[in-house]
MOPAC internal coordinates of N, CA, C and O (Angstrom, degrees):
PM7 1SCF
backbone

  N    0.0000 0     0.00 0     0.00 0    0    0    0
  C    1.4514 1     0.00 0     0.00 0    1    0    0
  C    1.5721 1   106.68 1     0.00 0    2    1    0
  O    1.2310 1   120.96 1   -55.72 1    3    2    1
  N    1.2948 1   115.78 1   124.28 1    3    2    1
  C    1.4260 1   122.45 1  -178.71 1    5    3    2
  C    1.4846 1   108.93 1   -92.62 1    6    5    3
  O    1.2310 1   120.39 1   -43.86 1    7    6    5
  N    1.3073 1   116.86 1   136.14 1    7    6    5
  C    1.4991 1   124.84 1   178.38 1    9    7    6
  C    1.5577 1   110.23 1  -125.67 1   10    9    7
  O    1.2310 1   120.00 1   -38.42 1   11   10    9
  N    1.2409 1   117.61 1   141.58 1   11   10    9
  C    1.4689 1   121.37 1   164.57 1   13   11   10
  C    1.5289 1   109.35 1  -115.55 1   14   13   11
  O    1.2310 1   120.64 1   -62.86 1   15   14   13
  N    1.3231 1   116.38 1   117.14 1   15   14   13
  C    1.4020 1   119.91 1  -176.70 1   17   15   14
  C    1.5779 1   110.82 1  -110.12 1   18   17   15
  O    1.2310 1   120.61 1   -61.75 1   19   18   17
  N    1.3137 1   116.43 1   118.25 1   19   18   17
  C    1.4804 1   122.27 1  -178.25 1   21   19   18
  C    1.4745 1   113.17 1   -96.50 1   22   21   19
  O    1.2310 1   119.73 1   -26.50 1   23   22   21
  N    1.3439 1   118.13 1   153.50 1   23   22   21
  C    1.4045 1   122.25 1   175.48 1   25   23   22
  C    1.5693 1   109.59 1  -152.47 1   26   25   23
  O    1.2310 1   122.35 1   -20.58 1   27   26   25
  N    1.2545 1   113.10 1   159.42 1   27   26   25
  C    1.5676 1   115.08 1   172.36 1   29   27   26
  C    1.5272 1   115.30 1   110.69 1   30   29   27
  O    1.2310 1   119.87 1   172.81 1   31   30   29
  N    1.3046 1   117.86 1    -7.19 1   31   30   29
  C    1.5154 1   115.74 1   179.15 1   33   31   30
  C    1.3937 1   113.50 1   -66.27 1   34   33   31
  O    1.2310 1   117.99 1    -3.85 1   35   34   33
  N    1.3422 1   121.43 1   176.15 1   35   34   33
  C    1.4423 1   122.28 1   178.44 1   37   35   34
  C    1.5567 1   109.24 1   165.05 1   38   37   35
  O    1.2310 1   123.32 1     9.29 1   39   38   37
  N    1.4191 1   111.24 1  -170.71 1   39   38   37
  C    1.3782 1   118.89 1   173.71 1   41   39   38
  C    1.5495 1   111.95 1  -109.44 1   42   41   39
  O    1.2310 1   123.02 1   -48.09 1   43   42   41
  N    1.3807 1   111.82 1   131.91 1   43   42   41
  C    1.4326 1   116.10 1  -173.72 1   45   43   42
  C    1.5919 1   106.72 1  -140.08 1   46   45   43
  O    1.2310 1   120.30 1   -25.78 1   47   46   45
  N    1.3130 1   117.03 1   154.22 1   47   46   45
  C    1.5417 1   120.71 1   175.82 1   49   47   46
  C    1.5124 1   107.64 1   -79.58 1   50   49   47
  O    1.2310 1   121.78 1   -23.89 1   51   50   49
  N    1.2589 1   114.20 1   156.11 1   51   50   49
  C    1.4833 1   121.69 1   174.61 1   53   51   50
  C    1.5307 1   108.40 1   -54.85 1   54   53   51
  O    1.2310 1   121.61 1   -43.07 1   55   54   53
  N    1.3048 1   114.53 1   136.93 1   55   54   53
  C    1.4852 1   121.10 1  -177.69 1   57   55   54
  C    1.4723 1   114.37 1    90.38 1   58   57   55
  O    1.2310 1   120.86 1   176.06 1   59   58   57
  N    1.3792 1   115.96 1    -3.94 1   59   58   57
  C    1.4606 1   121.03 1  -171.84 1   61   59   58
  C    1.5731 1   107.51 1   -88.90 1   62   61   59
  O    1.2310 1   120.08 1    12.47 1   63   62   61
  N    1.2914 1   117.46 1  -167.53 1   63   62   61
  C    1.3973 1   123.65 1  -177.61 1   65   63   62
  C    1.5575 1   114.15 1  -138.69 1   66   65   63
  O    1.2310 1   117.93 1   -35.92 1   67   66   65
  N    1.3075 1   121.54 1   144.08 1   67   66   65
  C    1.3531 1   126.75 1   170.25 1   69   67   66
  C    1.5168 1   113.76 1  -136.87 1   70   69   67
  O    1.2310 1   121.61 1   -25.66 1   71   70   69
  N    1.3355 1   114.53 1   154.34 1   71   70   69
  C    1.4435 1   115.65 1   177.79 1   73   71   70
  C    1.5644 1   110.24 1  -124.86 1   74   73   71
  O    1.2310 1   119.26 1   -56.33 1   75   74   73
  N    1.2906 1   119.01 1   123.67 1   75   74   73
  C    1.4326 1   120.69 1   178.32 1   77   75   74
  C    1.4712 1   111.01 1  -103.47 1   78   77   75
  O    1.2310 1   120.16 1   -34.44 1   79   78   77
  N    1.3484 1   117.29 1   145.56 1   79   78   77
  C    1.4586 1   122.50 1  -176.05 1   81   79   78
  C    1.5875 1   107.44 1  -128.34 1   82   81   79
  O    1.2310 1   121.13 1   -30.27 1   83   82   81
  N    1.2268 1   115.44 1   149.73 1   83   82   81
  C    1.4458 1   120.22 1   174.78 1   85   83   82
  C    1.5238 1   110.36 1  -145.37 1   86   85   83
  O    1.2310 1   120.73 1   -48.22 1   87   86   85
  N    1.3635 1   116.21 1   131.78 1   87   86   85
  C    1.4316 1   123.87 1  -179.90 1   89   87   86
  C    1.5340 1   110.60 1  -119.17 1   90   89   87
  O    1.2310 1   119.94 1   -52.30 1   91   90   89
  N    1.2535 1   117.71 1   127.70 1   91   90   89
  C    1.4202 1   125.60 1   175.08 1   93   91   90
  C    1.5412 1   107.90 1   -93.57 1   94   93   91
  O    1.2310 1   123.04 1   -51.60 1   95   94   93
  N    1.3242 1   111.78 1   128.40 1   95   94   93
  C    1.5275 1   119.86 1   174.78 1   97   95   94
  C    1.4905 1   114.32 1  -133.45 1   98   97   95
  O    1.2310 1   122.54 1   -14.35 1   99   98   97
  N    1.2687 1   112.74 1   165.65 1   99   98   97
  C    1.5121 1   116.44 1  -172.91 1  101   99   98
  C    1.4125 1   114.09 1   112.42 1  102  101   99
  O    1.2310 1   119.62 1    13.97 1  103  102  101
  N    1.3572 1   118.32 1  -166.03 1  103  102  101
  C    1.3985 1   122.47 1  -177.09 1  105  103  102
  C    1.5884 1   108.23 1  -105.97 1  106  105  103
  O    1.2310 1   122.61 1   -53.58 1  107  106  105
  N    1.2902 1   112.61 1   126.42 1  107  106  105
  C    1.4724 1   118.21 1   179.51 1  109  107  106
  C    1.5614 1   107.88 1  -161.00 1  110  109  107
  O    1.2310 1   122.65 1   -23.34 1  111  110  109
  N    1.3040 1   112.52 1   156.66 1  111  110  109
  C    1.4537 1   118.82 1  -177.42 1  113  111  110
  C    1.5119 1   111.65 1   -82.57 1  114  113  111
  O    1.2310 1   119.22 1   126.43 1  115  114  113
  N    1.3285 1   119.09 1   -53.57 1  115  114  113
  C    1.4434 1   120.41 1   178.18 1  117  115  114
  C    1.5337 1   107.24 1  -159.37 1  118  117  115
  O    1.2310 1   120.52 1   -20.97 1  119  118  117
  N    1.3686 1   116.61 1   159.03 1  119  118  117
  C    1.4607 1   122.72 1  -178.65 1  121  119  118
  C    1.5373 1   102.82 1  -111.89 1  122  121  119
  O    1.2310 1   121.87 1   -46.35 1  123  122  121
  N    1.2807 1   114.03 1   133.65 1  123  122  121
  C    1.4512 1   121.07 1   169.83 1  125  123  122
  C    1.4252 1   111.18 1   -91.94 1  126  125  123
  O    1.2310 1   116.79 1    73.14 1  127  126  125
  N    1.3384 1   123.71 1  -106.86 1  127  126  125
  C    1.4957 1   123.79 1   177.70 1  129  127  126
  C    1.4908 1   112.73 1   -76.59 1  130  129  127
  O    1.2310 1   120.38 1   -37.98 1  131  130  129
  N    1.2706 1   116.88 1   142.02 1  131  130  129
  C    1.4708 1   124.86 1   162.88 1  133  131  130
  C    1.4335 1   109.69 1  -122.81 1  134  133  131
  O    1.2310 1   120.82 1   -37.93 1  135  134  133
  N    1.3619 1   116.03 1   142.07 1  135  134  133
  C    1.4652 1   118.45 1  -176.60 1  137  135  134
  C    1.5692 1   112.26 1  -157.65 1  138  137  135
  O    1.2310 1   123.97 1    -1.60 1  139  138  137
  N    1.3239 1   109.99 1   178.40 1  139  138  137
  C    1.4604 1   121.79 1  -177.88 1  141  139  138
  C    1.4663 1   109.97 1  -124.76 1  142  141  139
  O    1.2310 1   119.46 1   -46.87 1  143  142  141
  N    1.2740 1   118.64 1   133.13 1  143  142  141
  C    1.4867 1   128.38 1  -178.97 1  145  143  142
  C    1.5136 1   103.40 1  -124.15 1  146  145  143
  O    1.2310 1   121.66 1   -19.70 1  147  146  145
  N    1.3141 1   114.43 1   160.30 1  147  146  145
  C    1.4500 1   117.45 1   170.74 1  149  147  146
  C    1.6402 1   110.90 1  -145.16 1  150  149  147
  O    1.2310 1   124.59 1   -24.09 1  151  150  149
  N    1.2833 1   108.80 1   155.91 1  151  150  149
  C    1.4544 1   114.20 1  -177.86 1  153  151  150
  C    1.6068 1   105.93 1  -135.92 1  154  153  151
  O    1.2310 1   120.19 1   -63.44 1  155  154  153
  N    1.2534 1   117.24 1   116.56 1  155  154  153
  C    1.4697 1   122.75 1   173.79 1  157  155  154
  C    1.6066 1   106.93 1   -90.92 1  158  157  155
  O    1.2310 1   121.14 1   -22.82 1  159  158  157
  N    1.3328 1   115.42 1   157.18 1  159  158  157
  C    1.4448 1   121.10 1   179.70 1  161  159  158
  C    1.4671 1   110.59 1   -52.44 1  162  161  159
  O    1.2310 1   119.42 1   -51.87 1  163  162  161
  N    1.3022 1   118.72 1   128.13 1  163  162  161
  C    1.4174 1   120.84 1   172.49 1  165  163  162
  C    1.4872 1   115.51 1    78.75 1  166  165  163
  O    1.2310 1   121.50 1  -170.75 1  167  166  165
  N    1.3808 1   114.73 1     9.25 1  167  166  165
  C    1.4557 1   119.24 1   179.80 1  169  167  166
  C    1.5436 1   111.30 1  -129.06 1  170  169  167
  O    1.2310 1   121.85 1   -17.84 1  171  170  169
  N    1.2915 1   114.07 1   162.16 1  171  170  169
  C    1.4676 1   119.20 1  -178.58 1  173  171  170
  C    1.5157 1   108.52 1   -75.46 1  174  173  171
  O    1.2310 1   119.22 1   -27.11 1  175  174  173
  N    1.3326 1   119.10 1   152.89 1  175  174  173
  C    1.4356 1   123.41 1   170.54 1  177  175  174
  C    1.5541 1   108.74 1   -60.93 1  178  177  175
  O    1.2310 1   122.68 1   -43.56 1  179  178  177
  N    1.3502 1   112.46 1   136.44 1  179  178  177
  C    1.5142 1   113.75 1   176.71 1  181  179  178
  C    1.5163 1   108.27 1  -133.93 1  182  181  179
  O    1.2310 1   122.86 1   -21.65 1  183  182  181
  N    1.2577 1   112.12 1   158.35 1  183  182  181
  C    1.5324 1   122.83 1  -179.89 1  185  183  182
  C    1.5342 1   107.41 1   -74.36 1  186  185  183
  O    1.2310 1   121.18 1   -50.10 1  187  186  185
  N    1.3117 1   115.34 1   129.90 1  187  186  185
  C    1.4846 1   123.97 1   171.43 1  189  187  186
  C    1.4595 1   113.82 1   -92.99 1  190  189  187
  O    1.2310 1   121.23 1   121.59 1  191  190  189
  N    1.3955 1   115.25 1   -58.41 1  191  190  189
  C    1.4108 1   123.24 1   176.65 1  193  191  190
  C    1.5061 1   110.41 1  -157.36 1  194  193  191
  O    1.2310 1   120.30 1   -25.37 1  195  194  193
  N    1.3496 1   117.03 1   154.63 1  195  194  193
  C    1.4150 1   122.70 1  -179.02 1  197  195  194
  C    1.5904 1   107.32 1  -143.08 1  198  197  195
  O    1.2310 1   122.28 1   -34.75 1  199  198  197
  N    1.3638 1   113.24 1   145.25 1  199  198  197
  C    1.3947 1   115.78 1   179.29 1  201  199  198
  C    1.5354 1   107.61 1  -141.84 1  202  201  199
  O    1.2310 1   120.31 1   -43.41 1  203  202  201
  N    1.3223 1   117.01 1   136.59 1  203  202  201
  C    1.5108 1   123.37 1  -174.57 1  205  203  202
  C    1.6032 1   104.82 1   -91.47 1  206  205  203
  O    1.2310 1   124.37 1     1.17 1  207  206  205
  N    1.2576 1   109.21 1  -178.83 1  207  206  205
  C    1.4580 1   117.64 1  -176.76 1  209  207  206
  C    1.5635 1   116.88 1   -74.12 1  210  209  207
  O    1.2310 1   120.82 1   167.96 1  211  210  209
  N    1.2738 1   116.04 1   -12.04 1  211  210  209
  C    1.4356 1   127.56 1   174.09 1  213  211  210
  C    1.4863 1   115.40 1   -87.26 1  214  213  211
  O    1.2310 1   123.49 1   166.74 1  215  214  213
  N    1.4445 1   110.90 1   -13.26 1  215  214  213
  C    1.4915 1   118.07 1  -176.19 1  217  215  214
  C    1.4969 1   113.21 1    95.51 1  218  217  215
  O    1.2310 1   118.94 1  -179.52 1  219  218  217
  N    1.2648 1   119.63 1     0.48 1  219  218  217
  C    1.5818 1   117.74 1   176.88 1  221  219  218
  C    1.5013 1   107.00 1   -73.67 1  222  221  219
  O    1.2310 1   119.42 1   -38.54 1  223  222  221
  N    1.3214 1   118.71 1   141.46 1  223  222  221
  C    1.3889 1   123.22 1  -177.94 1  225  223  222
  C    1.4377 1   110.35 1  -132.78 1  226  225  223
  O    1.2310 1   121.49 1   -18.63 1  227  226  225
  N    1.4053 1   114.76 1   161.37 1  227  226  225
  C    1.4064 1   121.76 1   171.33 1  229  227  226
  C    1.5194 1   108.52 1  -139.38 1  230  229  227
  O    1.2310 1   119.71 1   -24.58 1  231  230  229
  N    1.2922 1   118.16 1   155.42 1  231  230  229
  C    1.4767 1   123.93 1  -174.17 1  233  231  230
  C    1.5466 1   107.65 1  -133.63 1  234  233  231
  O    1.2310 1   122.67 1   -29.56 1  235  234  233
  N    1.3346 1   112.48 1   150.44 1  235  234  233
  C    1.4904 1   116.27 1   166.00 1  237  235  234
  C    1.5253 1   108.05 1   -70.50 1  238  237  235
  O    1.2310 1   122.67 1   -31.84 1  239  238  237
  N    1.3370 1   112.49 1   148.16 1  239  238  237
  C    1.4549 1   117.66 1  -177.28 1  241  239  238
  C    1.5903 1   113.40 1   -55.61 1  242  241  239
  O    1.2310 1   123.15 1   147.44 1  243  242  241
  N    1.3361 1   111.57 1   -32.56 1  243  242  241
  C    1.4419 1   117.32 1  -174.97 1  245  243  242
  C    1.5030 1   113.00 1   -70.53 1  246  245  243
  O    1.2310 1   120.37 1   161.85 1  247  246  245
  N    1.3590 1   116.90 1   -18.15 1  247  246  245
  C    1.5170 1   112.22 1  -178.95 1  249  247  246
  C    1.5832 1   108.33 1  -117.56 1  250  249  247
  O    1.2310 1   117.60 1  -177.25 1  251  250  249
  N    1.3444 1   122.17 1     2.75 1  251  250  249
  C    1.4098 1   118.83 1   178.87 1  253  251  250
  C    1.5175 1   112.45 1   -60.31 1  254  253  251
  O    1.2310 1   122.65 1   -44.61 1  255  254  253
  N    1.3194 1   112.53 1   135.39 1  255  254  253
  C    1.4798 1   119.81 1   177.95 1  257  255  254
  C    1.4850 1   110.92 1    91.48 1  258  257  255
  O    1.2310 1   120.72 1   167.64 1  259  258  257
  N    1.3854 1   116.23 1   -12.36 1  259  258  257
  C    1.4630 1   117.56 1  -177.42 1  261  259  258
  C    1.5890 1   113.89 1  -118.95 1  262  261  259
  O    1.2310 1   121.97 1   151.71 1  263  262  261
  N    1.3772 1   113.83 1   -28.29 1  263  262  261
  C    1.4441 1   119.78 1   179.16 1  265  263  262
  C    1.5450 1   107.98 1  -113.81 1  266  265  263
  O    1.2310 1   123.52 1   -31.57 1  267  266  265
  N    1.2962 1   110.86 1   148.43 1  267  266  265
  C    1.5164 1   119.63 1   179.01 1  269  267  266
  C    1.5232 1   108.73 1  -134.58 1  270  269  267
  O    1.2310 1   120.87 1   -56.09 1  271  270  269
  N    1.3298 1   115.94 1   123.91 1  271  270  269
  C    1.4540 1   123.14 1   176.73 1  273  271  270
  C    1.5041 1   108.91 1   -97.62 1  274  273  271
  O    1.2310 1   122.55 1   -40.62 1  275  274  273
  N    1.2685 1   112.73 1   139.38 1  275  274  273
  C    1.5310 1   119.65 1   179.18 1  277  275  274
  C    1.4886 1   110.22 1  -139.65 1  278  277  275
  O    1.2310 1   121.26 1   -22.50 1  279  278  277
  N    1.3389 1   115.19 1   157.50 1  279  278  277
  C    1.5293 1   117.32 1  -174.87 1  281  279  278
  C    1.5643 1   104.21 1  -142.82 1  282  281  279
  O    1.2310 1   123.67 1   -33.02 1  283  282  281
  N    1.3848 1   110.56 1   146.98 1  283  282  281
  C    1.4133 1   115.67 1   168.78 1  285  283  282
  C    1.5210 1   106.08 1  -125.71 1  286  285  283
  O    1.2310 1   122.32 1   -68.94 1  287  286  285
  N    1.3744 1   113.15 1   111.06 1  287  286  285
  C    1.4440 1   120.23 1  -170.76 1  289  287  286
  C    1.5898 1   109.69 1   -69.37 1  290  289  287
  O    1.2310 1   123.46 1   146.34 1  291  290  289
  N    1.3114 1   110.97 1   -33.66 1  291  290  289
  C    1.5248 1   114.63 1  -178.14 1  293  291  290
  C    1.5695 1   112.51 1   -68.25 1  294  293  291
  O    1.2310 1   121.71 1   153.17 1  295  294  293
  N    1.2788 1   114.33 1   -26.83 1  295  294  293
  C    1.5607 1   118.46 1  -176.56 1  297  295  294
  C    1.5424 1   107.88 1  -105.77 1  298  297  295
  O    1.2310 1   118.49 1   177.02 1  299  298  297
  N    1.3674 1   120.48 1    -2.98 1  299  298  297
  C    1.3837 1   123.22 1  -178.70 1  301  299  298
  C    1.5420 1   110.25 1    55.39 1  302  301  299
  O    1.2310 1   120.36 1  -131.12 1  303  302  301
  N    1.3357 1   116.91 1    48.88 1  303  302  301
  C    1.3752 1   124.22 1  -177.36 1  305  303  302
  C    1.5341 1   112.78 1  -126.85 1  306  305  303
  O    1.2310 1   120.00 1   -26.99 1  307  306  305
  N    1.3147 1   117.60 1   153.01 1  307  306  305
  C    1.5132 1   121.49 1   179.42 1  309  307  306
  C    1.6063 1   101.13 1  -140.36 1  310  309  307
  O    1.2310 1   123.98 1   -37.23 1  311  310  309
  N    1.3497 1   109.98 1   142.77 1  311  310  309
  C    1.4907 1   116.67 1   177.47 1  313  311  310
  C    1.4728 1   106.78 1  -129.13 1  314  313  311
  O    1.2310 1   123.00 1   -17.12 1  315  314  313
  N    1.3761 1   111.85 1   162.88 1  315  314  313
  C    1.4777 1   121.30 1   173.21 1  317  315  314
  C    1.5007 1   109.10 1  -136.80 1  318  317  315
  O    1.2310 1   121.03 1   -69.50 1  319  318  317
  N    1.3088 1   115.63 1   110.50 1  319  318  317
  C    1.4101 1   119.77 1   175.28 1  321  319  318
  C    1.4858 1   109.23 1   -90.21 1  322  321  319
  O    1.2310 1   119.30 1   -55.72 1  323  322  321
  N    1.2984 1   118.95 1   124.28 1  323  322  321
  C    1.4388 1   125.68 1  -174.21 1  325  323  322
  C    1.4634 1   111.40 1  -119.92 1  326  325  323
  O    1.2310 1   120.87 1   -69.19 1  327  326  325
  N    1.3462 1   115.95 1   110.81 1  327  326  325
  C    1.4665 1   123.22 1  -176.17 1  329  327  326
  C    1.6398 1   106.17 1  -114.03 1  330  329  327
  O    1.2310 1   124.24 1   -17.37 1  331  330  329
  N    1.3101 1   109.46 1   162.63 1  331  330  329
  C    1.5680 1   118.84 1   179.35 1  333  331  330
  C    1.4943 1   106.37 1    49.76 1  334  333  331
  O    1.2310 1   116.43 1  -129.78 1  335  334  333
  N    1.2379 1   124.40 1    50.22 1  335  334  333
  C    1.4070 1   127.92 1  -176.45 1  337  335  334
  C    1.5668 1   107.50 1   -67.81 1  338  337  335
  O    1.2310 1   124.59 1   -36.89 1  339  338  337
  N    1.2853 1   108.79 1   143.11 1  339  338  337
  C    1.5054 1   119.96 1   177.81 1  341  339  338
  C    1.5016 1   114.98 1  -114.31 1  342  341  339
  O    1.2310 1   118.55 1   -19.55 1  343  342  341
  N    1.2587 1   120.38 1   160.45 1  343  342  341
  C    1.5480 1   117.95 1   179.02 1  345  343  342
  C    1.5416 1   111.06 1   -62.74 1  346  345  343
  O    1.2310 1   119.64 1   151.67 1  347  346  345
  N    1.2814 1   118.30 1   -28.33 1  347  346  345
  C    1.4805 1   120.32 1   177.22 1  349  347  346
  C    1.5130 1   113.45 1   -73.64 1  350  349  347
  O    1.2310 1   119.63 1   172.05 1  351  350  349
  N    1.3357 1   118.32 1    -7.95 1  351  350  349
  C    1.4351 1   121.53 1   169.10 1  353  351  350
  C    1.5415 1   116.32 1   -78.33 1  354  353  351
  O    1.2310 1   120.98 1   173.78 1  355  354  353
  N    1.3780 1   115.73 1    -6.22 1  355  354  353
  C    1.4693 1   126.23 1   178.49 1  357  355  354
  C    1.5661 1   105.96 1   -59.40 1  358  357  355
  O    1.2310 1   123.09 1   -56.33 1  359  358  357
  N    1.3531 1   111.68 1   123.67 1  359  358  357
  C    1.4756 1   116.64 1   177.82 1  361  359  358
  C    1.4842 1   109.47 1   176.49 1  362  361  359
  O    1.2310 1   121.20 1   -14.26 1  363  362  361
  N    1.3083 1   115.32 1   165.74 1  363  362  361
  C    1.5076 1   119.73 1   169.75 1  365  363  362
  C    1.5381 1   105.04 1   -82.40 1  366  365  363
  O    1.2310 1   120.06 1   -52.65 1  367  366  365
  N    1.3052 1   117.49 1   127.35 1  367  366  365
  C    1.4564 1   125.14 1  -178.56 1  369  367  366
  C    1.5786 1   107.25 1   -99.85 1  370  369  367
  O    1.2310 1   121.43 1   -48.60 1  371  370  369
  N    1.2716 1   114.87 1   131.40 1  371  370  369
  C    1.4753 1   118.30 1  -178.64 1  373  371  370
  C    1.5806 1   110.77 1  -119.47 1  374  373  371
  O    1.2310 1   120.49 1   -39.48 1  375  374  373
  N    1.2806 1   116.66 1   140.52 1  375  374  373
  C    1.4404 1   122.46 1  -179.42 1  377  375  374
  C    1.5774 1   105.67 1   -93.71 1  378  377  375
  O    1.2310 1   118.70 1   -41.00 1  379  378  377
  N    1.2818 1   120.08 1   139.00 1  379  378  377
  C    1.4252 1   124.14 1   179.81 1  381  379  378
  C    1.5088 1   112.33 1  -130.95 1  382  381  379
  O    1.2310 1   121.33 1   -36.01 1  383  382  381
  N    1.2929 1   115.06 1   143.99 1  383  382  381
  C    1.4725 1   115.89 1   175.25 1  385  383  382
  C    1.5714 1   109.64 1  -139.94 1  386  385  383
  O    1.2310 1   121.64 1   -37.17 1  387  386  385
  N    1.2680 1   114.47 1   142.83 1  387  386  385
  C    1.4610 1   121.96 1   176.10 1  389  387  386
  C    1.5059 1   108.41 1  -116.90 1  390  389  387
  O    1.2310 1   123.15 1   -61.84 1  391  390  389
  N    1.3313 1   111.57 1   118.16 1  391  390  389
  C    1.5070 1   118.06 1  -169.01 1  393  391  390
  C    1.4383 1   115.06 1  -147.03 1  394  393  391
  O    1.2310 1   121.68 1   -15.84 1  395  394  393
  N    1.2909 1   114.40 1   164.16 1  395  394  393
  C    1.4908 1   124.12 1   175.25 1  397  395  394
  C    1.5461 1   106.79 1   -94.03 1  398  397  395
  O    1.2310 1   117.49 1   -60.26 1  399  398  397
  N    1.3574 1   122.38 1   119.74 1  399  398  397
  C    1.3607 1   121.42 1   171.32 1  401  399  398
  C    1.5683 1   112.67 1   -70.13 1  402  401  399
  O    1.2310 1   121.81 1   137.22 1  403  402  401
  N    1.2125 1   114.13 1   -42.78 1  403  402  401
  C    1.4774 1   122.85 1   163.66 1  405  403  402
  C    1.5335 1   106.29 1  -135.12 1  406  405  403
  O    1.2310 1   120.49 1   -13.64 1  407  406  405
  N    1.3260 1   116.66 1   166.36 1  407  406  405
  C    1.4471 1   115.04 1  -177.54 1  409  407  406
  C    1.4704 1   113.44 1   -51.52 1  410  409  407
  O    1.2310 1   119.65 1   -47.46 1  411  410  409
  N    1.3321 1   118.28 1   132.54 1  411  410  409
  C    1.4646 1   129.95 1   177.41 1  413  411  410
  C    1.5202 1   109.35 1    70.79 1  414  413  411
  O    1.2310 1   113.78 1  -173.93 1  415  414  413
  N    1.2695 1   129.37 1     6.07 1  415  414  413
  C    1.4200 1   127.18 1   169.96 1  417  415  414
  C    1.5077 1   109.31 1  -108.62 1  418  417  415
  O    1.2310 1   122.29 1   -86.65 1  419  418  417
  N    1.3270 1   113.21 1    93.35 1  419  418  417
  C    1.4075 1   121.07 1  -175.87 1  421  419  418
  C    1.5548 1   117.30 1   -92.59 1  422  421  419
  O    1.2310 1   120.96 1   -46.73 1  423  422  421
  N    1.3570 1   115.77 1   133.27 1  423  422  421
  C    1.4327 1   116.76 1  -177.58 1  425  423  422
  C    1.5964 1   103.32 1  -137.60 1  426  425  423
  O    1.2310 1   122.79 1   -16.03 1  427  426  425
  N    1.4040 1   112.27 1   163.97 1  427  426  425
  C    1.4458 1   120.32 1   177.46 1  429  427  426
  C    1.5851 1   108.50 1  -122.76 1  430  429  427
  O    1.2310 1   119.74 1   -45.41 1  431  430  429
  N    1.2575 1   118.10 1   134.59 1  431  430  429
  C    1.4513 1   128.44 1  -171.89 1  433  431  430
  C    1.5112 1   111.99 1  -123.25 1  434  433  431
  O    1.2310 1   121.02 1   -34.11 1  435  434  433
  N    1.3703 1   115.66 1   145.89 1  435  434  433
  C    1.4502 1   119.19 1   176.88 1  437  435  434
  C    1.5605 1   108.24 1  -124.99 1  438  437  435
  O    1.2310 1   122.11 1   -33.40 1  439  438  437
  N    1.3164 1   113.56 1   146.60 1  439  438  437
  C    1.4608 1   117.58 1   172.99 1  441  439  438
  C    1.5582 1   109.31 1   -78.70 1  442  441  439
  O    1.2310 1   121.61 1     0.46 1  443  442  441
  N    1.3429 1   114.53 1  -179.54 1  443  442  441
  C    1.4859 1   116.08 1  -177.74 1  445  443  442
  C    1.5031 1   113.33 1   -82.91 1  446  445  443
  O    1.2310 1   119.58 1   166.50 1  447  446  445
  N    1.3191 1   118.41 1   -13.50 1  447  446  445
  C    1.4195 1   120.60 1   178.92 1  449  447  446
  C    1.4529 1   110.82 1   102.09 1  450  449  447
  O    1.2310 1   121.09 1   -34.22 1  451  450  449
  N    1.3888 1   115.52 1   145.78 1  451  450  449
  C    1.4487 1   122.59 1   173.39 1  453  451  450
  C    1.5291 1   111.57 1  -135.48 1  454  453  451
  O    1.2310 1   118.09 1   -51.74 1  455  454  453
  N    1.2718 1   121.25 1   128.26 1  455  454  453
  C    1.4701 1   129.67 1  -173.64 1  457  455  454
  C    1.5334 1   108.54 1   -72.46 1  458  457  455
  O    1.2310 1   121.84 1   -54.61 1  459  458  457
  N    1.3229 1   114.09 1   125.39 1  459  458  457
  C    1.5059 1   119.47 1   169.65 1  461  459  458
  C    1.6339 1   104.68 1  -120.10 1  462  461  459
  O    1.2310 1   123.65 1   -55.68 1  463  462  461
  N    1.3127 1   110.61 1   124.32 1  463  462  461
  C    1.4859 1   117.92 1   174.24 1  465  463  462
  C    1.4605 1   115.21 1  -120.39 1  466  465  463
  O    1.2310 1   118.17 1   -51.07 1  467  466  465
  N    1.1619 1   121.10 1   128.93 1  467  466  465
  C    1.5036 1   125.72 1  -177.79 1  469  467  466
  C    1.5308 1   108.77 1  -118.82 1  470  469  467
  O    1.2310 1   121.65 1   -61.17 1  471  470  469
  N    1.3385 1   114.45 1   118.83 1  471  470  469
  C    1.4881 1   118.46 1  -174.91 1  473  471  470
  C    1.5789 1   104.30 1   -99.94 1  474  473  471
  O    1.2310 1   123.88 1   -30.57 1  475  474  473
  N    1.3665 1   110.16 1   149.43 1  475  474  473
  C    1.4282 1   117.33 1  -179.86 1  477  475  474
  C    1.5089 1   116.31 1   -87.59 1  478  477  475
  O    1.2310 1   120.10 1   180.00 1  479  478  477

């Protein structure tokens, strides 16, 4: 059973910072991409940032220059450092991992979500 457990959400004022963390646990062969998505009330879930096993990353235009994704392959963790937060960053943030359960059996997993609220 694979689990993604997130931590680090909360309430912060505009201009502040938060750091989200996600740890993958359970039995799996390897992890490909790990990423963060978010879903604001009444909106679709959207990609925030993704990083592959080699460390290459991509960001949504709305967070470029403010958010930084990082990964520790040895610990199967991914983090999202969020700086200069804006009220429009308010959302539930979800960790995502694309992995092989066993070789050639690929699955996609989601964490339970962590709330980020930015006050103006």
